[in-house]
N, C-alpha and C positions, 0 to 999 in steps of 0.2 A: 750319836752312835753311827760309826762309819763302817762300810763293808770291809775295808782293810783292817780295822780293829777286830772285827768279828773273825776274819780269817786268821789273824794272829792268835786269838784266843783259842780257836778250834785246833790250831797246830800245837799249842802248848798242851792242851788236854790229850790230843792224840799221841804226842811224842813223850810226854811225861817230864820234860824239862825245857828250859828256855833256849839252851844252846842248840839242841836238835830242831826245835821249832824255827829258830832263825835260819838254819841250813835248809829246812824244808821250804820256807817261804822266800828264800834268796834275799834275806835282809840281815840286819845286825841284831845282836842280843839287846842292846840298849833300845832299839826301835820296838822290839817285841815288848819289853818292859814298859815303855811309854804307852803303847797301845792298851795294855792290860790296865795300867794305872788310870788311863783316861776313861775306860769302861767302868771301873770301880767308882771313880769320882762321879760320873754321870748317873750311875744307877744307885749310888749311895749305899753300897754293900760290898763286903769282901767276897771276891770270886775265887781267889787262890790264896791258900795259906802257905807261906814260905818259911824255910829255915835255911841253914847254910848248906845242906846236902839234898833236901827233898822238897817237893811241893805236894800240896794236898788240895784237891778241888772241893770247894764247899758245896753244900746242898743247892744254894742259889746258883753256884757256878755250873753245876750239872743241869739245872733248869735252863740257864741261859744257853748252854752248849746245845741242847736239843733244839731250841728255837733258832740259834745261829746256823746250825747245819741246814735246817729247813729254809731259812732265808737265803743262804748261799745257793742252795739247789734251785730255788725259784728264780734267782737272778741269772744263774747260768742257763737255765732252760729258756728264759725270756730272751736272753742275748742270742742263744742258738737259733730260736725260732725266728727272731727278727733278721738274723744273718741269712737264714734260708729264704725268707721273703725278699730280702734285698737282692738276692741272686736271681729271683724269678720274675719280679714284677716291676714295671715302670708306669707310674701314673703320668700320662702325657697329655697336656693341654694343647689343642691345635685349633687355630682359626680356620675359617671356611675353606680357603684356597689350599693351604697346605694339607689339610685333612682329606680333601676330595681329590687333589690332583698331584700332590708330591708324595704323600705317605704311601700310597699303593706301590709306587715304583721303589721307594726307599726300603719298605718293609720286605719286599720280595727277596732281596739278597740278604738283608740283615737277619731275617728269620732262618735262612739257610745256614748262615754263619753262627748264629746263636739260638739254636732251637730250644735251649733251656730258659730263654727270656721271653716273657709275655708282656705285651703292651696293652695297658688299659687306657683307651683313648677317650678323652672328654672334648667334645666340640663346642666352641663358642666363638664370639667375635674376638678380635685382638685384645680389646680392653678386658674382657672376661678372663682371657688366658693370663694376662699380666697380673690381674687381681688374684687369680688362683695360685700363681707362683708366690706372691707376697704373703698370702695366708697359709702357705704350706700344703694346699690341696693338691698341687701338681709337683712332681719331681723335675719336670722339664717342660718347656713350651716351644712350639713352633708357631710363629705369628707374623702378621703382615705389617708391623710397624716397629720402629726402634724404641724400645721401652727402657733403655739403659738409665740407671739411677745409682744412688749410693747403695741400694740393696739388690738390684737386678743387673746381671751381666748379659749383654745382648750382642750376639755375633752374627753378621750376615752370612748366609750359606747358599742362597739361591737367587738368581736374577730373573726378573720377569718384566713385563711392560704393561701399562694400562692402555687399552684401546677403546675407541668409540664404536658402538655397534648400533645399527639401524635396521629397520625392516628391509627386506630385499624386494623392492618394487621399483617402478620406472623413475619415480621422483629421486630416490636416493641413488639409483644407478647413474643418473645424470650427474649428481653431485660427486659421485665416486670418480668421475672423469676429471674433476677439478683438483681434488686433494689439496685444497688451499684454505687460507683464512676465510675466504668467502663461503666455502663449503661448510666450515665449522659454524659460521654465522647463521647460515640457513638451517643447519641441523639443530642448533640450540634454540631455534624458534619453536620447535616441536616439544610436546610433553616429555618430561624426563623422569626416568625411574631410578631412584637412588637405593643404595644399600643402607642398612641401619647405621645410626650415628657412631657406634663403637667400632665399626668395621675399619680395618686398615685400608681396604679397597676404597671405601668412601672418603677417607682422609686424603688418599692419593688423588682421587677424582676431583675433589674440591680444590686441591692445590693446583692441579693442571688447568682447571677451568679459569682460575684467577690469573695464572700465568698467560693464558691465551687472551686475557683482557676482558673477560666477561664478569658481570656483577652477579654473584651467587643469589642475591636477594631478588633479582629480576627474572630468574629462570622459572619456568612453569613445572615445578616438581609435583607430580600427581600421586606418587607412592614411594614409601620407604619399605623395603622388603629384605628380610635377613636370609633369604634362600636364593642362591645364585642361579639354580635351574629355573626357578619361577621367573626371574628377571629375563633370562634368555628366551623363555617361551612367550612372555608378554611382548618382548621386542619383535620376535618372529611373527607374532600375530598382528603386529601393526599398532600396538597400544602406545608405544613411545620409543624413546632412544635411551641409551645408558652408557656409562663408562664402566668397563669390567676388566678383569685380568685376562691377558692373552691365553694363559694356561686354561682358563675356564671356557673359552669360546672357540678355540682352534678347530675342534671337531664340528661345531655348528657351521663355521665358515666353509669347511670342506664340503659339508652336505648342502650348502646353499640356503640354509634357513635364515641367515642374517648376512648383512654386509659389514665388513670390518674396515674402519678408517684408522690408519696409523697416525699417531700424533707426533709432533716434533720430538726428535730423539732425546734431547736433553730434558724435556719435560715429562716424558712418558715412562722413563725407566724407574723401576721400583725393585726393592729387595725384600726377601723373606728372611726372618731372623730365628736363630735358636737361642733361647733364653733360659737362665737358671737363677735361682736365688743365691746370692753370694754367701749368705749366712747358713744355708741349709746343708745337711749332710748329703754327700753324693755317694750312692751305693756303687758297687762294682758294676751292676747292670747299667746304671745311668752313665757311668764313665765309659763303658764299652759302646753304648749308643752314641755318645758325643764324639768319641774317637772315629767311629764309622762315618758319621755325617761330615766331620771335618776332613777326613781323608777322601771321601767319594764325592763331596759337594763343596769344593773349595771356592764357593761364590762364583 
């Protein structure tokens, strides 16, 4: 039993004949007849008695008519409600750096341009965001690693760099004057504070460390922390050193809480990505957000 069959049956009952029902539903009379015959075959009963001039709705036909009208009303109300929700809400998954340092700037203007759209923001690491997109939990994702696959479309939209941060004390101030491989060698002798394993920042950090020629297994990793602010505070307190996003630490450097060591340009550059599930429905609100990001943040 299909919606289009029920709509054809309702039109026949309302119009009193097949020709007018076809006009009302913008289809052909043979199509209407096919739909009615299919319903009768499936239900195993006559719904409409026909002769050469008139039709007569059977008792079972009127019973089906009442149910069909109710079913169509439910379907139309559901579609209307979902359409209204689509216009209003975006479930956005965002990894740590985009949610804390890019979204505030991005949303300031977007919310002015689209006051009718609300963003429901779910924060996690980049792996969490990718998994949320695959499961349908999120409509859209902003994350710190390229998760392109046969199911996910991932476009770069923001450039950043990974930097090495240390406590601001005499030892590291002296190394700051070097800004060389020898400085990195001395810094990596100190305890290191990492982000959690699913973090895009951590994946970038490990890739940089290996490019600089250091063995990840030989480093003294004393903690893995999923909170960027905690890492910065621990470094500022002299607990260890870390590799973090420049976006996350620029204000700390200005305040003198930590020292920032720039890494070789080709190694340190990283991007943030906007990702969607290729197979999921994109609402008007999601499309508006994607257009805004692509127009205002062209990588």
